[in-house]
N, CA, C and O atoms as CSV, one atom per row, in Angstrom:
chain,resi,resn,atom,element,x,y,z
A,1,MET,N,N,316.744,70.018,-68.232
A,1,MET,CA,C,317.134,71.196,-67.493
A,1,MET,C,C,316.276,72.401,-67.874
A,1,MET,O,O,315.984,73.245,-67.026
A,2,ALA,N,N,315.875,72.488,-69.127
A,2,ALA,CA,C,315.122,73.659,-69.572
A,2,ALA,C,C,313.712,73.678,-68.999
A,2,ALA,O,O,313.176,74.751,-68.721
A,3,GLY,N,N,313.103,72.508,-68.817
A,3,GLY,CA,C,311.763,72.445,-68.248
A,3,GLY,C,C,310.653,72.615,-69.258
A,3,GLY,O,O,309.611,71.969,-69.142
A,4,ASN,N,N,310.850,73.471,-70.248
A,4,ASN,CA,C,309.840,73.682,-71.285
A,4,ASN,C,C,310.509,74.272,-72.529
A,4,ASN,O,O,311.686,74.631,-72.505
A,5,ILE,N,N,309.750,74.362,-73.598
A,5,ILE,CA,C,310.302,74.825,-74.869
A,5,ILE,C,C,310.801,76.266,-74.768
A,5,ILE,O,O,311.809,76.608,-75.387
A,6,ASP,N,N,310.119,77.111,-74.004
A,6,ASP,CA,C,310.552,78.511,-73.887
A,6,ASP,C,C,311.934,78.603,-73.249
A,6,ASP,O,O,312.790,79.353,-73.719
A,7,GLY,N,N,312.152,77.844,-72.182
A,7,GLY,CA,C,313.460,77.843,-71.526
A,7,GLY,C,C,314.544,77.302,-72.437
A,7,GLY,O,O,315.657,77.827,-72.470
A,8,PHE,N,N,314.217,76.251,-73.177
A,8,PHE,CA,C,315.162,75.650,-74.116
A,8,PHE,C,C,315.546,76.653,-75.203
A,8,PHE,O,O,316.727,76.822,-75.506
A,9,MET,N,N,314.549,77.316,-75.788
A,9,MET,CA,C,314.799,78.304,-76.837
A,9,MET,C,C,315.649,79.460,-76.299
A,9,MET,O,O,316.588,79.903,-76.960
A,10,LYS,N,N,315.324,79.940,-75.115
A,10,LYS,CA,C,316.059,81.067,-74.542
A,10,LYS,C,C,317.503,80.692,-74.236
A,10,LYS,O,O,318.414,81.486,-74.472
A,11,ARG,N,N,317.720,79.489,-73.713
A,11,ARG,CA,C,319.078,79.109,-73.313
A,11,ARG,C,C,319.958,78.784,-74.507
A,11,ARG,O,O,321.063,79.313,-74.627
A,12,VAL,N,N,319.485,77.927,-75.379
A,12,VAL,CA,C,320.291,77.575,-76.552
A,12,VAL,C,C,320.416,78.782,-77.465
A,12,VAL,O,O,321.505,79.099,-77.944
A,13,GLY,N,N,319.297,79.453,-77.703
A,13,GLY,CA,C,319.319,80.642,-78.556
A,13,GLY,C,C,320.142,81.763,-77.956
A,13,GLY,O,O,320.809,82.503,-78.678
A,14,GLY,N,N,320.099,81.894,-76.642
A,14,GLY,CA,C,320.873,82.936,-75.987
A,14,GLY,C,C,322.364,82.689,-76.072
A,14,GLY,O,O,323.145,83.627,-76.231
A,15,PHE,N,N,322.763,81.440,-75.968
A,15,PHE,CA,C,324.188,81.117,-76.002
A,15,PHE,C,C,324.742,81.110,-77.422
A,15,PHE,O,O,325.806,81.674,-77.677
A,16,LEU,N,N,324.027,80.478,-78.342
A,16,LEU,CA,C,324.532,80.351,-79.716
A,16,LEU,C,C,324.033,81.449,-80.646
A,16,LEU,O,O,324.687,81.776,-81.636
A,17,GLY,N,N,322.883,82.013,-80.328
A,17,GLY,CA,C,322.247,82.985,-81.209
A,17,GLY,C,C,321.216,82.289,-82.079
A,17,GLY,O,O,321.549,81.337,-82.784
A,18,LEU,N,N,319.987,82.738,-82.046
A,18,LEU,CA,C,318.910,82.104,-82.805
A,18,LEU,C,C,319.117,82.193,-84.311
A,18,LEU,O,O,318.610,81.352,-85.054
A,19,ASP,N,N,319.850,83.195,-84.769
A,19,ASP,CA,C,320.072,83.368,-86.205
A,19,ASP,C,C,321.405,82.789,-86.681
A,19,ASP,O,O,321.867,83.111,-87.775
A,20,THR,N,N,322.023,81.937,-85.862
A,20,THR,CA,C,323.266,81.266,-86.231
A,20,THR,C,C,322.962,80.083,-87.130
A,20,THR,O,O,322.020,79.333,-86.875
A,21,LEU,N,N,323.750,79.910,-88.179
A,21,LEU,CA,C,323.595,78.736,-89.045
A,21,LEU,C,C,324.015,77.494,-88.276
A,21,LEU,O,O,325.031,77.498,-87.581
A,22,VAL,N,N,323.225,76.425,-88.405
A,22,VAL,CA,C,323.469,75.187,-87.675
A,22,VAL,C,C,324.638,74.406,-88.260
A,22,VAL,O,O,325.482,73.901,-87.519
A,23,PHE,N,N,324.691,74.304,-89.581
A,23,PHE,CA,C,325.663,73.439,-90.241
A,23,PHE,C,C,326.820,74.240,-90.838
A,23,PHE,O,O,326.632,75.370,-91.289
A,24,PRO,N,N,328.008,73.652,-90.838
A,24,PRO,CA,C,329.130,74.280,-91.544
A,24,PRO,C,C,328.996,74.028,-93.044
A,24,PRO,O,O,328.198,73.185,-93.453
A,25,PRO,N,N,329.762,74.742,-93.869
A,25,PRO,CA,C,329.735,74.452,-95.312
A,25,PRO,C,C,330.219,73.023,-95.558
A,25,PRO,O,O,331.103,72.541,-94.851
A,26,ASP,N,N,329.644,72.342,-96.555
A,26,ASP,CA,C,330.132,70.994,-96.860
A,26,ASP,C,C,331.513,71.102,-97.504
A,26,ASP,O,O,331.870,72.139,-98.064
A,27,SER,N,N,332.268,70.036,-97.416
A,27,SER,CA,C,333.648,70.081,-97.889
A,27,SER,C,C,333.764,69.831,-99.381
A,27,SER,O,O,334.824,70.077,-99.957
A,28,LEU,N,N,332.705,69.350,-100.026
A,28,LEU,CA,C,332.770,69.025,-101.448
A,28,LEU,C,C,332.429,70.220,-102.333
A,28,LEU,O,O,333.206,70.588,-103.215
A,29,MET,N,N,331.288,70.813,-102.101
A,29,MET,CA,C,330.826,71.907,-102.964
A,29,MET,C,C,330.820,73.249,-102.245
A,29,MET,O,O,330.454,74.273,-102.822
A,30,ASN,N,N,331.234,73.233,-100.966
A,30,ASN,CA,C,331.275,74.448,-100.163
A,30,ASN,C,C,329.911,75.132,-100.084
A,30,ASN,O,O,329.813,76.359,-100.095
A,31,ARG,N,N,328.867,74.315,-100.006
A,31,ARG,CA,C,327.508,74.836,-99.818
A,31,ARG,C,C,327.138,74.701,-98.352
A,31,ARG,O,O,327.337,73.654,-97.737
A,32,GLU,N,N,326.604,75.768,-97.811
A,32,GLU,CA,C,326.198,75.751,-96.414
A,32,GLU,C,C,324.681,75.735,-96.324
A,32,GLU,O,O,324.021,76.625,-96.861
A,33,PRO,N,N,324.115,74.728,-95.648
A,33,PRO,CA,C,322.664,74.708,-95.490
A,33,PRO,C,C,322.165,75.970,-94.788
A,33,PRO,O,O,322.755,76.429,-93.810
A,34,ASN,N,N,321.085,76.508,-95.299
A,34,ASN,CA,C,320.482,77.718,-94.759
A,34,ASN,C,C,319.516,77.348,-93.640
A,34,ASN,O,O,318.339,77.706,-93.684
A,35,THR,N,N,320.011,76.639,-92.652
A,35,THR,CA,C,319.218,76.186,-91.513
A,35,THR,C,C,319.711,76.929,-90.281
A,35,THR,O,O,320.862,76.776,-89.870
A,36,LEU,N,N,318.839,77.727,-89.702
A,36,LEU,CA,C,319.190,78.521,-88.528
A,36,LEU,C,C,318.827,77.772,-87.253
A,36,LEU,O,O,317.957,76.901,-87.260
A,37,VAL,N,N,319.496,78.117,-86.165
A,37,VAL,CA,C,319.177,77.528,-84.861
A,37,VAL,C,C,317.688,77.676,-84.584
A,37,VAL,O,O,317.059,76.725,-84.120
A,38,ARG,N,N,317.109,78.833,-84.852
A,38,ARG,CA,C,315.684,79.063,-84.587
A,38,ARG,C,C,314.784,78.134,-85.406
A,38,ARG,O,O,313.663,77.838,-84.992
A,39,ASP,N,N,315.269,77.671,-86.569
A,39,ASP,CA,C,314.473,76.805,-87.443
A,39,ASP,C,C,314.283,75.398,-86.888
A,39,ASP,O,O,313.317,74.719,-87.234
A,40,VAL,N,N,315.200,74.958,-86.028
A,40,VAL,CA,C,315.159,73.557,-85.593
A,40,VAL,C,C,314.871,73.356,-84.105
A,40,VAL,O,O,314.521,72.248,-83.700
A,41,LEU,N,N,315.008,74.395,-83.287
A,41,LEU,CA,C,314.910,74.182,-81.842
A,41,LEU,C,C,313.566,73.631,-81.387
A,41,LEU,O,O,313.537,72.733,-80.545
A,42,ASN,N,N,312.468,74.127,-81.906
A,42,ASN,CA,C,311.151,73.652,-81.484
A,42,ASN,C,C,310.974,72.170,-81.814
A,42,ASN,O,O,310.587,71.379,-80.953
A,43,ASP,N,N,311.262,71.795,-83.079
A,43,ASP,CA,C,311.142,70.384,-83.476
A,43,ASP,C,C,312.153,69.515,-82.737
A,43,ASP,O,O,311.859,68.366,-82.407
A,44,LEU,N,N,313.327,70.046,-82.479
A,44,LEU,CA,C,314.352,69.292,-81.761
A,44,LEU,C,C,313.902,68.983,-80.335
A,44,LEU,O,O,314.083,67.868,-79.845
A,45,TYR,N,N,313.327,69.961,-79.688
A,45,TYR,CA,C,312.809,69.771,-78.333
A,45,TYR,C,C,311.695,68.719,-78.337
A,45,TYR,O,O,311.681,67.823,-77.493
A,46,ASP,N,N,310.770,68.831,-79.283
A,46,ASP,CA,C,309.676,67.857,-79.394
A,46,ASP,C,C,310.204,66.462,-79.709
A,46,ASP,O,O,309.745,65.475,-79.134
A,47,PHE,N,N,311.172,66.381,-80.627
A,47,PHE,CA,C,311.744,65.090,-81.024
A,47,PHE,C,C,312.404,64.403,-79.829
A,47,PHE,O,O,312.232,63.201,-79.625
A,48,ARG,N,N,313.143,65.154,-79.061
A,48,ARG,CA,C,313.777,64.606,-77.861
A,48,ARG,C,C,312.727,64.038,-76.911
A,48,ARG,O,O,312.905,62.945,-76.372
A,49,ASN,N,N,311.633,64.775,-76.703
A,49,ASN,CA,C,310.579,64.308,-75.804
A,49,ASN,C,C,309.903,63.049,-76.329
A,49,ASN,O,O,309.606,62.138,-75.556
A,50,ILE,N,N,309.658,62.990,-77.624
A,50,ILE,CA,C,309.025,61.815,-78.233
A,50,ILE,C,C,309.902,60.584,-78.028
A,50,ILE,O,O,309.418,59.534,-77.606
A,51,VAL,N,N,311.173,60.713,-78.323
A,51,VAL,CA,C,312.103,59.587,-78.183
A,51,VAL,C,C,312.276,59.207,-76.714
A,51,VAL,O,O,312.244,58.025,-76.374
A,52,ALA,N,N,312.458,60.196,-75.845
A,52,ALA,CA,C,312.683,59.939,-74.420
A,52,ALA,C,C,311.500,59.228,-73.764
A,52,ALA,O,O,311.679,58.460,-72.820
A,53,HIS,N,N,310.294,59.486,-74.267
A,53,HIS,CA,C,309.104,58.880,-73.675
A,53,HIS,C,C,308.611,57.662,-74.448
A,53,HIS,O,O,307.528,57.144,-74.176
A,54,GLY,N,N,309.407,57.207,-75.410
A,54,GLY,CA,C,309.086,55.980,-76.136
A,54,GLY,C,C,307.852,56.057,-77.004
A,54,GLY,O,O,307.193,55.045,-77.244
A,55,GLN,N,N,307.532,57.246,-77.477
A,55,GLN,CA,C,306.351,57.404,-78.322
A,55,GLN,C,C,306.707,57.124,-79.779
A,55,GLN,O,O,307.875,57.157,-80.168
A,56,GLU,N,N,305.680,56.850,-80.570
A,56,GLU,CA,C,305.887,56.662,-82.001
A,56,GLU,C,C,306.316,57.995,-82.613
A,56,GLU,O,O,305.747,59.046,-82.317
A,57,ILE,N,N,307.323,57.927,-83.464
A,57,ILE,CA,C,307.799,59.135,-84.138
A,57,ILE,C,C,306.815,59.462,-85.252
A,57,ILE,O,O,306.635,58.658,-86.166
A,58,PRO,N,N,306.172,60.632,-85.194
A,58,PRO,CA,C,305.157,60.987,-86.185
A,58,PRO,C,C,305.754,61.183,-87.582
A,58,PRO,O,O,306.918,61.552,-87.738
A,59,ALA,N,N,304.926,60.925,-88.577
A,59,ALA,CA,C,305.357,61.090,-89.968
A,59,ALA,C,C,305.769,62.531,-90.235
A,59,ALA,O,O,306.816,62.783,-90.831
A,60,GLU,N,N,304.947,63.474,-89.795
A,60,GLU,CA,C,305.250,64.892,-90.015
A,60,GLU,C,C,305.706,65.493,-88.698
A,60,GLU,O,O,304.956,65.405,-87.725
A,61,PRO,N,N,306.826,66.070,-88.603
A,61,PRO,CA,C,307.789,66.391,-89.654
A,61,PRO,C,C,308.979,65.432,-89.721
A,61,PRO,O,O,309.924,65.680,-90.470
A,62,TYR,N,N,308.948,64.336,-88.947
A,62,TYR,CA,C,310.166,63.553,-88.739
A,62,TYR,C,C,310.416,62.433,-89.756
A,62,TYR,O,O,311.571,62.108,-90.033
A,63,ARG,N,N,309.373,61.847,-90.308
A,63,ARG,CA,C,309.582,60.742,-91.255
A,63,ARG,C,C,309.278,61.140,-92.694
A,63,ARG,O,O,309.187,60.282,-93.571
A,64,THR,N,N,309.124,62.420,-92.934
A,64,THR,CA,C,308.883,62.899,-94.292
A,64,THR,C,C,310.194,63.408,-94.889
A,64,THR,O,O,311.094,63.855,-94.177
A,65,LYS,N,N,310.273,63.327,-96.212
A,65,LYS,CA,C,311.482,63.766,-96.907
A,65,LYS,C,C,311.605,65.280,-96.832
A,65,LYS,O,O,310.624,66.017,-96.927
A,66,LYS,N,N,312.821,65.707,-96.660
A,66,LYS,CA,C,313.154,67.129,-96.605
A,66,LYS,C,C,314.335,67.356,-97.543
A,66,LYS,O,O,315.049,66.415,-97.889
A,67,ASP,N,N,314.531,68.548,-97.933
A,67,ASP,CA,C,315.745,68.935,-98.641
A,67,ASP,C,C,316.453,69.996,-97.819
A,67,ASP,O,O,315.822,70.881,-97.242
A,68,LEU,N,N,317.762,69.895,-97.777
A,68,LEU,CA,C,318.561,70.961,-97.196
A,68,LEU,C,C,318.872,71.931,-98.325
A,68,LEU,O,O,319.437,71.543,-99.347
A,69,ILE,N,N,318.507,73.175,-98.141
A,69,ILE,CA,C,318.729,74.208,-99.152
A,69,ILE,C,C,319.871,75.105,-98.675
A,69,ILE,O,O,319.896,75.548,-97.527
A,70,SER,N,N,320.808,75.358,-99.574
A,70,SER,CA,C,321.980,76.159,-99.218
A,70,SER,C,C,321.615,77.627,-99.066
A,70,SER,O,O,320.509,78.051,-99.403
A,71,THR,N,N,322.560,78.384,-98.556
A,71,THR,CA,C,322.375,79.827,-98.425
A,71,THR,C,C,322.237,80.491,-99.796
A,71,THR,O,O,321.769,81.625,-99.896
A,72,GLU,N,N,322.649,79.775,-100.860
A,72,GLU,CA,C,322.488,80.278,-102.231
A,72,GLU,C,C,321.225,79.741,-102.904
A,72,GLU,O,O,320.986,80.013,-104.081
A,73,GLY,N,N,320.404,78.971,-102.152
A,73,GLY,CA,C,319.152,78.460,-102.687
A,73,GLY,C,C,319.265,77.153,-103.455
A,73,GLY,O,O,318.330,76.784,-104.167
A,74,LYS,N,N,320.385,76.440,-103.334
A,74,LYS,CA,C,320.574,75.166,-104.037
A,74,LYS,C,C,320.431,74.002,-103.074
A,74,LYS,O,O,320.737,74.114,-101.887
A,75,ARG,N,N,319.961,72.886,-103.604
A,75,ARG,CA,C,319.803,71.675,-102.796
A,75,ARG,C,C,321.189,71.175,-102.385
A,75,ARG,O,O,322.093,71.077,-103.215
A,76,VAL,N,N,321.348,70.861,-101.104
A,76,VAL,CA,C,322.621,70.395,-100.576
A,76,VAL,C,C,322.679,68.871,-100.539
A,76,VAL,O,O,323.685,68.279,-100.929
A,77,ASN,N,N,321.609,68.234,-100.074
A,77,ASN,CA,C,321.619,66.774,-99.931
A,77,ASN,C,C,321.531,66.105,-101.302
A,77,ASN,O,O,320.764,66.523,-102.170
A,78,CYS,N,N,322.334,65.060,-101.471
A,78,CYS,CA,C,322.336,64.318,-102.742
A,78,CYS,C,C,321.346,63.167,-102.713
A,78,CYS,O,O,320.837,62.759,-103.757
A,79,GLU,N,N,321.074,62.648,-101.542
A,79,GLU,CA,C,320.164,61.515,-101.382
A,79,GLU,C,C,318.955,61.969,-100.577
A,79,GLU,O,O,318.889,63.106,-100.111
A,80,ASP,N,N,317.994,61.050,-100.422
A,80,ASP,CA,C,316.820,61.357,-99.609
A,80,ASP,C,C,317.261,61.773,-98.204
A,80,ASP,O,O,318.204,61.215,-97.642
A,81,TYR,N,N,316.584,62.729,-97.671
A,81,TYR,CA,C,316.901,63.294,-96.366
A,81,TYR,C,C,315.577,63.446,-95.627
A,81,TYR,O,O,314.591,63.898,-96.210
A,82,TYR,N,N,315.545,63.078,-94.373
A,82,TYR,CA,C,314.303,63.060,-93.619
A,82,TYR,C,C,314.388,63.989,-92.404
A,82,TYR,O,O,315.475,64.339,-91.944
A,83,GLY,N,N,313.226,64.375,-91.905
A,83,GLY,CA,C,313.157,65.261,-90.749
A,83,GLY,C,C,313.893,64.735,-89.541
A,83,GLY,O,O,314.531,65.510,-88.828
A,84,ALA,N,N,313.823,63.419,-89.285
A,84,ALA,CA,C,314.522,62.839,-88.141
A,84,ALA,C,C,316.033,62.981,-88.307
A,84,ALA,O,O,316.743,63.215,-87.329
A,85,VAL,N,N,316.524,62.844,-89.525
A,85,VAL,CA,C,317.957,63.008,-89.779
A,85,VAL,C,C,318.349,64.466,-89.543
A,85,VAL,O,O,319.413,64.747,-88.990
A,86,LEU,N,N,317.494,65.382,-89.962
A,86,LEU,CA,C,317.737,66.793,-89.695
A,86,LEU,C,C,317.847,67.034,-88.194
A,86,LEU,O,O,318.713,67.791,-87.756
A,87,MET,N,N,316.980,66.400,-87.395
A,87,MET,CA,C,317.028,66.561,-85.947
A,87,MET,C,C,318.321,65.980,-85.377
A,87,MET,O,O,318.978,66.613,-84.550
A,88,LEU,N,N,318.681,64.785,-85.815
A,88,LEU,CA,C,319.903,64.151,-85.313
A,88,LEU,C,C,321.143,64.971,-85.658
A,88,LEU,O,O,321.997,65.208,-84.803
A,89,GLU,N,N,321.236,65.399,-86.910
A,89,GLU,CA,C,322.412,66.156,-87.329
A,89,GLU,C,C,322.419,67.558,-86.726
A,89,GLU,O,O,323.480,68.073,-86.373
A,90,SER,N,N,321.264,68.170,-86.608
A,90,SER,CA,C,321.192,69.494,-85.981
A,90,SER,C,C,321.646,69.421,-84.527
A,90,SER,O,O,322.425,70.257,-84.070
A,91,SER,N,N,321.154,68.420,-83.808
A,91,SER,CA,C,321.536,68.305,-82.397
A,91,SER,C,C,323.034,68.077,-82.258
A,91,SER,O,O,323.659,68.618,-81.346
A,92,LEU,N,N,323.617,67.284,-83.151
A,92,LEU,CA,C,325.059,67.047,-83.120
A,92,LEU,C,C,325.831,68.346,-83.348
A,92,LEU,O,O,326.752,68.660,-82.595
A,93,PHE,N,N,325.460,69.098,-84.378
A,93,PHE,CA,C,326.185,70.327,-84.685
A,93,PHE,C,C,325.946,71.419,-83.645
A,93,PHE,O,O,326.854,72.198,-83.354
A,94,ILE,N,N,324.746,71.490,-83.086
A,94,ILE,CA,C,324.478,72.466,-82.026
A,94,ILE,C,C,325.325,72.141,-80.798
A,94,ILE,O,O,325.911,73.036,-80.189
A,95,LEU,N,N,325.387,70.866,-80.439
A,95,LEU,CA,C,326.198,70.455,-79.290
A,95,LEU,C,C,327.676,70.741,-79.526
A,95,LEU,O,O,328.339,71.312,-78.659
A,96,THR,N,N,328.198,70.356,-80.678
A,96,THR,CA,C,329.624,70.573,-80.934
A,96,THR,C,C,329.958,72.059,-81.046
A,96,THR,O,O,331.043,72.482,-80.647
A,97,THR,N,N,329.037,72.850,-81.584
A,97,THR,CA,C,329.259,74.293,-81.655
A,97,THR,C,C,329.322,74.892,-80.251
A,97,THR,O,O,330.171,75.738,-79.970
A,98,ALA,N,N,328.424,74.452,-79.376
A,98,ALA,CA,C,328.429,74.947,-77.995
A,98,ALA,C,C,329.715,74.528,-77.283
A,98,ALA,O,O,330.335,75.340,-76.597
A,99,LEU,N,N,330.115,73.273,-77.440
A,99,LEU,CA,C,331.349,72.806,-76.798
A,99,LEU,C,C,332.573,73.532,-77.352
A,99,LEU,O,O,333.465,73.922,-76.599
A,100,ARG,N,N,332.608,73.709,-78.672
A,100,ARG,CA,C,333.732,74.429,-79.278
A,100,ARG,C,C,333.823,75.836,-78.703
A,100,ARG,O,O,334.914,76.317,-78.396
A,101,ARG,N,N,332.689,76.488,-78.558
A,101,ARG,CA,C,332.699,77.853,-78.017
A,101,ARG,C,C,333.205,77.856,-76.574
A,101,ARG,O,O,333.980,78.732,-76.190
A,102,ILE,N,N,332.771,76.885,-75.781
A,102,ILE,CA,C,333.241,76.792,-74.395
A,102,ILE,C,C,334.756,76.627,-74.361
A,102,ILE,O,O,335.434,77.274,-73.563
A,103,PHE,N,N,335.287,75.765,-75.225
A,103,PHE,CA,C,336.735,75.527,-75.247
A,103,PHE,C,C,337.510,76.717,-75.803
A,103,PHE,O,O,338.493,77.150,-75.202
A,104,THR,N,N,337.075,77.247,-76.943
A,104,THR,CA,C,337.848,78.307,-77.597
A,104,THR,C,C,337.767,79.644,-76.867
A,104,THR,O,O,338.698,80.446,-76.929
A,105,GLU,N,N,336.657,79.881,-76.178
A,105,GLU,CA,C,336.518,81.123,-75.421
A,105,GLU,C,C,336.884,80.957,-73.950
A,105,GLU,O,O,336.703,81.870,-73.145
A,106,ASN,N,N,337.404,79.770,-73.613
A,106,ASN,CA,C,337.849,79.477,-72.251
A,106,ASN,C,C,336.768,79.826,-71.218
A,106,ASN,O,O,337.002,80.591,-70.282
A,107,LEU,N,N,335.595,79.249,-71.413
A,107,LEU,CA,C,334.447,79.538,-70.550
A,107,LEU,C,C,334.297,78.540,-69.396
A,107,LEU,O,O,333.218,78.428,-68.814
A,108,PHE,N,N,335.357,77.826,-69.067
A,108,PHE,CA,C,335.273,76.788,-68.035
A,108,PHE,C,C,334.828,77.347,-66.694
A,108,PHE,O,O,334.011,76.733,-66.008
A,109,ASP,N,N,335.353,78.498,-66.315
A,109,ASP,CA,C,334.956,79.101,-65.031
A,109,ASP,C,C,333.487,79.529,-65.057
A,109,ASP,O,O,332.788,79.429,-64.048
A,110,ASP,N,N,333.026,80.005,-66.211
A,110,ASP,CA,C,331.618,80.384,-66.333
A,110,ASP,C,C,330.707,79.168,-66.189
A,110,ASP,O,O,329.681,79.230,-65.513
A,111,VAL,N,N,331.090,78.060,-66.831
A,111,VAL,CA,C,330.288,76.839,-66.750
A,111,VAL,C,C,330.266,76.313,-65.320
A,111,VAL,O,O,329.253,75.776,-64.872
A,112,ALA,N,N,331.368,76.462,-64.605
A,112,ALA,CA,C,331.469,75.961,-63.231
A,112,ALA,C,C,330.650,76.785,-62.240
A,112,ALA,O,O,330.309,76.297,-61.162
A,113,ASP,N,N,330.336,78.015,-62.591
A,113,ASP,CA,C,329.568,78.909,-61.719
A,113,ASP,C,C,328.165,79.042,-62.295
A,113,ASP,O,O,327.983,79.642,-63.355
A,114,ALA,N,N,327.170,78.485,-61.605
A,114,ALA,CA,C,325.799,78.429,-62.125
A,114,ALA,C,C,325.259,79.811,-62.508
A,114,ALA,O,O,324.630,79.952,-63.557
A,115,GLU,N,N,325.490,80.816,-61.688
A,115,GLU,CA,C,324.959,82.149,-61.987
A,115,GLU,C,C,325.601,82.736,-63.248
A,115,GLU,O,O,324.911,83.300,-64.097
A,116,LYS,N,N,326.917,82.600,-63.360
A,116,LYS,CA,C,327.605,83.088,-64.567
A,116,LYS,C,C,327.103,82.348,-65.803
A,116,LYS,O,O,326.886,82.950,-66.855
A,117,TRP,N,N,326.921,81.038,-65.663
A,117,TRP,CA,C,326.496,80.235,-66.813
A,117,TRP,C,C,325.079,80.590,-67.242
A,117,TRP,O,O,324.805,80.699,-68.437
A,118,TRP,N,N,324.181,80.771,-66.288
A,118,TRP,CA,C,322.804,81.182,-66.622
A,118,TRP,C,C,322.820,82.523,-67.358
A,118,TRP,O,O,322.093,82.713,-68.333
A,119,ASN,N,N,323.651,83.445,-66.884
A,119,ASN,CA,C,323.758,84.750,-67.547
A,119,ASN,C,C,324.327,84.616,-68.949
A,119,ASN,O,O,323.905,85.329,-69.860
A,120,LYS,N,N,325.274,83.717,-69.132
A,120,LYS,CA,C,325.899,83.509,-70.453
A,120,LYS,C,C,324.875,82.958,-71.439
A,120,LYS,O,O,324.941,83.257,-72.631
A,121,MET,N,N,323.923,82.151,-70.950
A,121,MET,CA,C,322.932,81.546,-71.827
A,121,MET,C,C,321.739,82.465,-72.100
A,121,MET,O,O,320.924,82.170,-72.974
A,122,ALA,N,N,321.628,83.558,-71.374
A,122,ALA,CA,C,320.467,84.442,-71.538
A,122,ALA,C,C,320.503,85.126,-72.902
A,122,ALA,O,O,321.565,85.493,-73.405
A,123,CYS,N,N,319.312,85.290,-73.488
A,123,CYS,CA,C,319.217,86.005,-74.763
A,123,CYS,C,C,319.690,87.427,-74.586
A,123,CYS,O,O,319.351,88.104,-73.615
A,124,GLN,N,N,320.469,87.857,-75.532
A,124,GLN,CA,C,321.057,89.204,-75.493
A,124,GLN,C,C,320.026,90.214,-75.960
A,124,GLN,O,O,320.312,91.411,-76.005
């Protein structure tokens, strides 16, 4: 639907906010990864295109080890963590955050009306 990375960034970033944290705090140590929507959208868009077109997933940034760093600067992941996992988990949390907002803010009428929905997704 976005057509290109700029449209994707504007729509997702406009609705959720580019500076919104992607992940909630973990339930064990209450550490929240310091990963912002703006940090993952470009790679997420590229990753989706690579997978959708059946291309080989490149080593960088998707098959290399990454660490999730908390908002306090501490490592969050206990085991090896890879860029592709970051993309999968980011997309899950971005989707659920968007759906939660639609439900909790009762935006059903906005979603049903294309013009209202486009305006809702526009960067503020």
